[in-house]
Structures are given as C-alpha cells and as structure tokens.
C-alpha positions as CSV (number, residue, x, y, z in Angstrom):
1,M,-122.8,-21.5,2.4
2,K,-125.2,-24.5,2.7
3,I,-123.1,-26.9,0.5
4,D,-120.0,-26.3,2.8
5,R,-122.2,-27.0,5.9
6,L,-123.6,-30.2,4.4
7,L,-120.1,-31.4,3.5
8,A,-118.8,-30.7,6.9
9,I,-121.8,-32.4,8.6
10,V,-121.2,-35.6,6.4
11,V,-117.5,-35.6,7.4
12,M,-118.3,-35.2,11.0
13,L,-120.8,-38.1,10.9
14,L,-118.2,-40.3,9.2
15,N,-115.7,-39.6,11.9
16,R,-118.1,-39.9,14.9
17,D,-120.5,-42.6,16.2
18,K,-123.2,-40.1,17.0
19,I,-123.8,-36.3,17.2
20,S,-126.9,-34.4,18.4
21,A,-128.9,-31.8,16.4
22,A,-128.2,-29.2,19.2
23,E,-124.4,-29.7,18.9
24,L,-124.5,-29.3,15.2
25,A,-126.7,-26.3,15.4
26,E,-124.3,-24.6,17.9
27,K,-121.2,-25.5,15.8
28,F,-122.6,-24.2,12.5
29,E,-124.5,-21.3,14.1
30,V,-127.9,-22.3,12.7
31,S,-131.2,-23.4,14.2
32,V,-132.0,-27.0,15.1
33,R,-134.8,-26.9,12.5
34,T,-132.2,-26.0,9.9
35,I,-130.1,-29.1,11.0
36,Y,-133.1,-31.3,10.5
37,R,-133.7,-29.9,7.0
38,D,-130.0,-30.5,6.3
39,M,-130.4,-34.2,7.4
40,D,-133.3,-34.6,5.0
41,T,-131.1,-33.2,2.2
42,I,-128.3,-35.5,3.0
43,N,-130.7,-38.5,3.1
44,M,-132.1,-37.5,-0.3
45,S,-128.5,-37.5,-1.7
46,G,-128.2,-41.2,-0.9
47,I,-126.4,-41.1,2.4
48,P,-128.5,-43.0,5.0
49,I,-128.9,-40.9,8.2
50,A,-130.6,-42.5,11.2
51,S,-131.5,-40.8,14.5
52,S,-132.1,-42.0,18.1
53,Q,-133.9,-40.4,21.0
54,G,-132.9,-39.9,24.6
55,N,-129.9,-38.5,26.6
56,N,-127.4,-40.3,24.4
57,G,-129.4,-39.8,21.2
58,G,-128.4,-38.1,18.0
59,F,-127.7,-38.6,14.3
60,H,-125.5,-41.2,12.8
61,I,-124.7,-42.8,9.5
62,L,-125.8,-46.5,9.2
63,D,-122.8,-48.7,10.1
64,N,-122.9,-50.8,6.9
65,Y,-122.6,-47.6,4.9
66,K,-119.7,-46.3,6.9
67,I,-117.8,-49.6,6.6
68,N,-118.3,-49.9,2.8
69,H,-118.6,-46.3,1.6
70,R,-116.1,-44.2,3.6
71,F,-115.4,-41.9,0.8
72,L,-113.5,-39.1,2.4
73,T,-109.9,-40.1,3.3
74,L,-107.3,-37.8,4.9
75,E,-106.0,-37.1,1.4
76,D,-109.5,-36.1,0.3
77,M,-109.8,-33.6,3.2
78,I,-106.3,-32.2,2.4
79,S,-107.4,-31.7,-1.3
80,I,-110.7,-30.0,-0.2
81,V,-109.0,-27.6,2.2
82,E,-106.3,-26.8,-0.3
83,A,-108.8,-26.1,-3.1
84,L,-110.8,-23.8,-0.7
85,K,-107.6,-22.1,0.4
86,N,-106.7,-21.2,-3.2
87,I,-110.2,-20.1,-4.1
88,N,-110.2,-17.9,-1.0
89,G,-106.9,-16.4,-2.1
90,V,-108.9,-14.8,-5.0
91,L,-112.3,-14.2,-3.5
92,D,-111.5,-13.5,0.1
93,D,-114.9,-14.9,1.1
94,K,-115.6,-15.4,4.9
95,N,-117.8,-18.3,4.1
96,V,-115.0,-20.1,2.3
97,E,-112.7,-19.4,5.2
98,M,-115.2,-20.7,7.7
99,A,-115.7,-23.9,5.6
100,M,-111.9,-24.5,5.8
101,E,-111.9,-24.1,9.5
102,K,-114.8,-26.5,9.9
103,I,-113.2,-29.2,7.8
104,K,-109.9,-28.8,9.6
105,S,-111.6,-29.0,13.0
106,I,-113.1,-32.4,12.3
107,I,-109.9,-34.2,11.2
108,P,-109.3,-37.0,13.7
109,H,-106.8,-36.1,16.4
110,N,-104.4,-38.9,15.5
111,K,-104.2,-37.7,11.9
112,K,-103.7,-33.9,12.5
113,S,-99.9,-34.1,12.4
114,T,-100.0,-35.9,9.1
115,F,-102.5,-33.4,7.8
116,D,-100.3,-30.4,8.8
117,L,-97.3,-32.0,7.1
118,Y,-99.2,-32.6,3.8
119,F,-100.8,-29.2,3.9
120,K,-97.4,-27.5,4.1
121,Q,-96.1,-29.5,1.1
122,I,-98.7,-28.1,-1.4
123,F,-98.9,-24.5,-2.5
124,I,-100.7,-23.3,-5.7
125,D,-99.9,-19.8,-7.1
126,T,-101.6,-19.1,-10.5
127,L,-99.6,-16.0,-11.3
128,P,-96.4,-16.2,-13.5
129,W,-93.1,-15.4,-11.9
130,G,-92.5,-11.7,-11.3
131,F,-96.3,-10.8,-11.3
132,K,-98.2,-9.5,-8.3
133,K,-101.9,-9.6,-7.7
134,S,-103.7,-6.5,-8.7
135,E,-106.1,-5.2,-6.0
136,K,-108.2,-3.7,-8.8
137,E,-108.6,-7.2,-10.3
138,N,-109.3,-8.7,-6.9
139,I,-112.2,-6.2,-6.4
140,K,-113.7,-7.4,-9.8
141,Y,-113.5,-11.1,-8.8
142,R,-115.2,-10.4,-5.5
143,M,-117.9,-8.2,-7.1
144,I,-118.7,-10.8,-9.7
145,F,-118.7,-13.6,-7.2
146,R,-121.1,-11.6,-5.0
147,A,-123.4,-11.0,-8.1
148,L,-123.4,-14.7,-8.8
149,K,-124.3,-15.6,-5.2
150,E,-127.1,-13.0,-5.1
151,N,-128.3,-13.9,-8.6
152,R,-127.9,-10.3,-9.9
153,C,-127.0,-8.7,-13.2
154,I,-123.8,-6.7,-13.7
155,S,-122.8,-3.9,-16.1
156,F,-119.5,-2.6,-17.3
157,N,-117.6,-0.9,-20.2
158,Y,-115.7,-3.5,-22.2
159,R,-112.8,-3.2,-24.7
160,N,-112.9,-6.2,-27.1
161,S,-110.2,-7.7,-29.3
162,K,-111.2,-5.3,-32.1
163,G,-110.4,-2.3,-29.9
164,E,-114.1,-1.4,-29.5
165,Y,-115.2,0.1,-26.2
166,I,-118.8,-0.9,-25.6
167,F,-121.2,-0.8,-22.6
168,R,-122.4,-4.2,-21.6
169,R,-125.2,-5.4,-19.3
170,V,-125.0,-9.2,-18.7
171,E,-126.3,-12.0,-16.6
172,P,-123.3,-13.7,-15.1
173,V,-123.2,-17.5,-15.1
174,T,-119.7,-18.7,-14.2
175,L,-116.3,-17.4,-13.2
176,V,-113.7,-19.1,-15.4
177,F,-110.0,-19.3,-14.9
178,K,-108.2,-20.2,-18.2
179,G,-104.7,-19.5,-19.5
180,F,-103.6,-17.5,-16.4
181,S,-106.5,-15.1,-16.8
182,W,-110.0,-14.8,-15.2
183,Y,-113.2,-14.5,-17.3
184,V,-116.9,-14.4,-16.6
185,F,-119.2,-16.5,-18.8
186,S,-122.4,-14.6,-19.2
187,F,-125.6,-14.0,-21.1
188,C,-125.1,-10.7,-22.9
189,T,-128.4,-8.7,-23.2
190,L,-126.8,-6.6,-26.0
191,R,-125.9,-9.5,-28.3
192,K,-128.8,-11.7,-27.0
193,D,-126.4,-14.6,-26.7
194,Y,-123.7,-16.1,-24.4
195,R,-120.3,-14.4,-24.3
196,I,-117.1,-14.7,-22.3
197,F,-115.6,-11.5,-21.0
198,K,-112.1,-11.1,-19.7
199,L,-112.0,-9.3,-16.3
200,S,-108.9,-7.3,-17.1
201,R,-110.8,-5.6,-20.0
202,M,-113.7,-4.4,-17.8
203,D,-114.1,-0.9,-16.5
204,E,-116.7,0.7,-14.3
205,L,-118.1,-2.6,-13.1
206,E,-121.4,-2.4,-11.2
207,I,-123.8,-4.9,-9.6
208,L,-127.3,-4.1,-10.6
209,N,-130.5,-4.5,-8.6
210,E,-132.0,-6.6,-11.4
211,E,-132.3,-10.3,-10.6
212,I,-131.6,-13.1,-13.0
213,C,-134.8,-15.0,-13.5
214,K,-134.3,-17.1,-16.6
215,P,-132.2,-20.3,-16.1
216,R,-129.0,-20.4,-18.2
217,I,-126.9,-23.2,-19.6
218,S,-123.6,-24.0,-17.9
219,Y,-120.2,-23.0,-19.1
220,G,-119.4,-26.7,-19.6
221,E,-122.4,-27.2,-21.9
222,Y,-121.5,-24.0,-23.8
223,A,-117.9,-25.0,-24.3
224,K,-118.9,-28.4,-25.7
225,T,-121.7,-27.5,-28.0
226,E,-121.8,-23.7,-28.7
227,M,-118.3,-22.4,-28.5
228,P,-116.8,-22.2,-32.1
229,Q,-114.1,-24.7,-32.6
230,K,-111.2,-23.5,-34.7
231,V,-109.4,-26.0,-36.8
232,P,-105.7,-26.2,-35.8
233,V,-102.9,-25.8,-38.4
234,K,-99.7,-27.8,-38.5
235,I,-96.6,-25.7,-37.8
236,L,-92.9,-26.5,-38.0
237,L,-90.6,-24.3,-35.9
238,K,-86.8,-24.3,-35.6
239,F,-85.4,-23.1,-32.3
240,S,-81.9,-22.2,-31.1
241,E,-80.4,-24.3,-28.3
242,K,-80.3,-21.1,-26.2
243,V,-84.1,-21.4,-25.6
244,R,-84.2,-25.1,-25.2
245,Y,-85.3,-24.8,-21.6
246,R,-88.4,-22.8,-22.7
247,I,-89.3,-25.3,-25.4
248,Q,-89.5,-28.2,-23.0
249,D,-91.8,-26.1,-20.8
250,Y,-94.4,-25.5,-23.5
251,F,-94.3,-28.4,-26.0
252,D,-94.8,-32.2,-25.6
253,E,-91.9,-34.5,-25.8
254,D,-93.2,-36.3,-28.9
255,E,-93.4,-32.9,-30.7
256,I,-89.7,-32.1,-30.1
257,T,-86.6,-33.3,-32.1
258,F,-83.1,-32.4,-30.9
259,L,-80.6,-32.0,-33.8
260,E,-76.9,-32.7,-33.7
261,D,-76.0,-29.0,-33.9
262,G,-77.9,-28.3,-30.7
263,S,-80.9,-26.7,-32.4
264,V,-84.4,-28.0,-31.8
265,M,-87.3,-28.7,-34.2
266,V,-90.8,-28.6,-33.0
267,N,-93.6,-30.1,-35.2
268,T,-97.0,-29.3,-33.6
269,E,-100.5,-28.1,-34.2
270,V,-101.8,-24.7,-33.1
271,V,-105.0,-22.6,-33.4
272,E,-103.9,-19.7,-35.6
273,D,-104.7,-16.4,-34.0
274,S,-102.9,-13.3,-32.7
275,W,-101.8,-15.2,-29.6
276,I,-99.7,-17.7,-31.6
277,Y,-98.0,-14.9,-33.5
278,S,-97.1,-13.2,-30.2
279,M,-95.8,-16.5,-28.8
280,I,-93.5,-17.0,-31.8
281,L,-92.3,-13.4,-31.6
282,S,-91.5,-13.8,-27.9
283,Y,-88.6,-16.0,-28.8
284,G,-87.0,-13.2,-30.8
285,E,-84.1,-14.2,-33.0
286,Y,-84.0,-17.7,-31.5
287,V,-86.9,-19.1,-33.6
288,E,-87.7,-19.6,-37.3
289,V,-91.0,-20.6,-38.8
290,L,-90.4,-23.1,-41.5
291,E,-93.9,-24.1,-42.3
292,P,-96.6,-23.1,-43.2
293,R,-95.4,-20.4,-45.5
294,H,-98.3,-18.0,-44.8
295,I,-97.5,-17.9,-41.1
296,R,-93.8,-17.4,-42.0
297,K,-94.8,-14.4,-44.1
298,I,-97.0,-12.9,-41.3
299,I,-94.1,-13.2,-38.8
300,K,-91.8,-11.6,-41.4
301,E,-94.2,-8.6,-41.8
302,K,-94.5,-8.1,-38.1
303,C,-90.7,-8.1,-37.7
304,K,-90.5,-5.4,-40.4
305,N,-93.1,-3.4,-38.6
306,I,-91.0,-3.7,-35.4
307,I,-87.9,-2.5,-37.2
308,D,-89.8,0.5,-38.5
309,I,-90.8,1.5,-35.0
310,Y,-87.1,1.5,-33.9
311,S,-85.7,3.0,-37.1
C-alpha cells in the first residue's frame, strides 16, 4: 500500500544521510519514476526533501528539519509495528506484513536489541478468555477489507435486533471494532441512509462488481452528528461480595461503595437497552437492582420467565 511505502521512506530518510532513487525502487519493488512521485508527495506533506546528483547523489531530508523535527522515535516504531501486527492478525494482508518488515528493517542497528525486547513485552488479544477466532468471521473481515480497498459494493443477508432476516446491498465505508465485536459502517441502498452492520449477523456475504462512486462521510463524522444519542439513566445496584472482583473490572472506582457486611453498592449511569438487562442477569443471584423501579420490575419479569423455562 502506498501509505506504508511513504511512511517507510520517511523513516529511512530520517535514519540515513542520503539514499538513491534506484535503491529505494529496488527495496520497495517499484519503478524509479514511482519513487520520484513519492518524493513529491512527501514534499507536499510538509517534509522538505532535497536531492543531489552524481555518484554519491540521492535524496535526503534537510538537516535543520531532521534536527528539530525527528518525530519517529524507537517507541514510535514499536507502536507502529505492534499496531500493524494486530491488524494483520485479523486481516492477514500481505501488504501489512510487508509494511511491518520494511519498518523493522530500517531500525538502527544499535537499537535492534531494545526494539526486540520491547516488542516481546506487548501483546494485544481482542478476544475474551476462552474464545477462539472463528475462521468464518476471519473470511468476512478479509472480504470486506478487500471490498474497501477495491471500492466495491457488498451484499449479504442480515438478521437485525428485531429478528428480521433481510437482504442488504451496501456501500462499505469503514470496518469498526467496538465492544469486542466487528462491524461495518456502510451506506445502505435499501434504507437510503447510513447503517452499522455486525459481521456475526451476516450470511452469504458477496463482493459485487459495482464500484462505489459517491463519496461518503466518515464513521467519525457519523458518530458525532448522525448517530442517535440515547439519554443514560441512573441505576443503583447492590452486589454480593462473591462477585467483587468482577465489579472492579467493569465499574469506575468513584461509582463503587464497599459496605461493612462485604456487599458492594454501585451507583452509575447506563444506556437502557437489552444489553444492560443481560449484563445484570449475568450476575445471577449476586445482584439486586434497587433503583429505578421500572428496571427492577423488568429484571423480575425476566427472572420469572427463566423459572418458567426450567419448571
């Protein structure tokens, strides 16, 4: 990918006095003309690139810029490679893997041992304990990522939160990881509006030959201005000391009060939906909803329904 190549070139220029277009072209497996275009792009971004002719010629970043604006430290490189590694764990993209190798190859020799040490100290696994990656889900990630790169529409059958099973044709915009789940933010041609679809609810996913022509807003813009904002409700929960370890995992310290008998009070605000009911029920007999009364009533009814199932 071009952005990975540009980043790697900048880092190489920061760590070397001079490098030729031919050497860069060979390293990144592109033409010399492409390297010259890359240099123009880097210059336009505000990083001053100069060139010199002759046997010892090549490209270099102006010295005063290198001295005052050396913006990629060893820690920056570690963070970049770590982020790429975790992205590639989902997408399994050869371009991402190549970008990691390129960045690692330009780390100064006297810093490689430090890099290796730091790199081994960081590992990110987005799955909860006891869960394994689903190959079926991995295929969906890769297909949607491919559609995004190729600017193509996708179609799938989707089961929504109402239990409806509907065919959708969408123009994908962004892959979103939120709350331990993957989603795709898209423009839905059925609803003529933006929608967010959970990958695990998709079946019969296909990449279509239709290209996306109309520019779309970003997920960040949508989340700030278009996404409906639910008003949170105050809730007071009383937990048994037997689940104290879980409470400290999910609630802030200033929301928690420890009582003399060992029980725990939690006073917080939540968005009321089916997820919060499920979260409360997950604590079983070790939690009681004290306020508000309508949520207490809903949990009571759900408990009765559970009893009926097992009667």
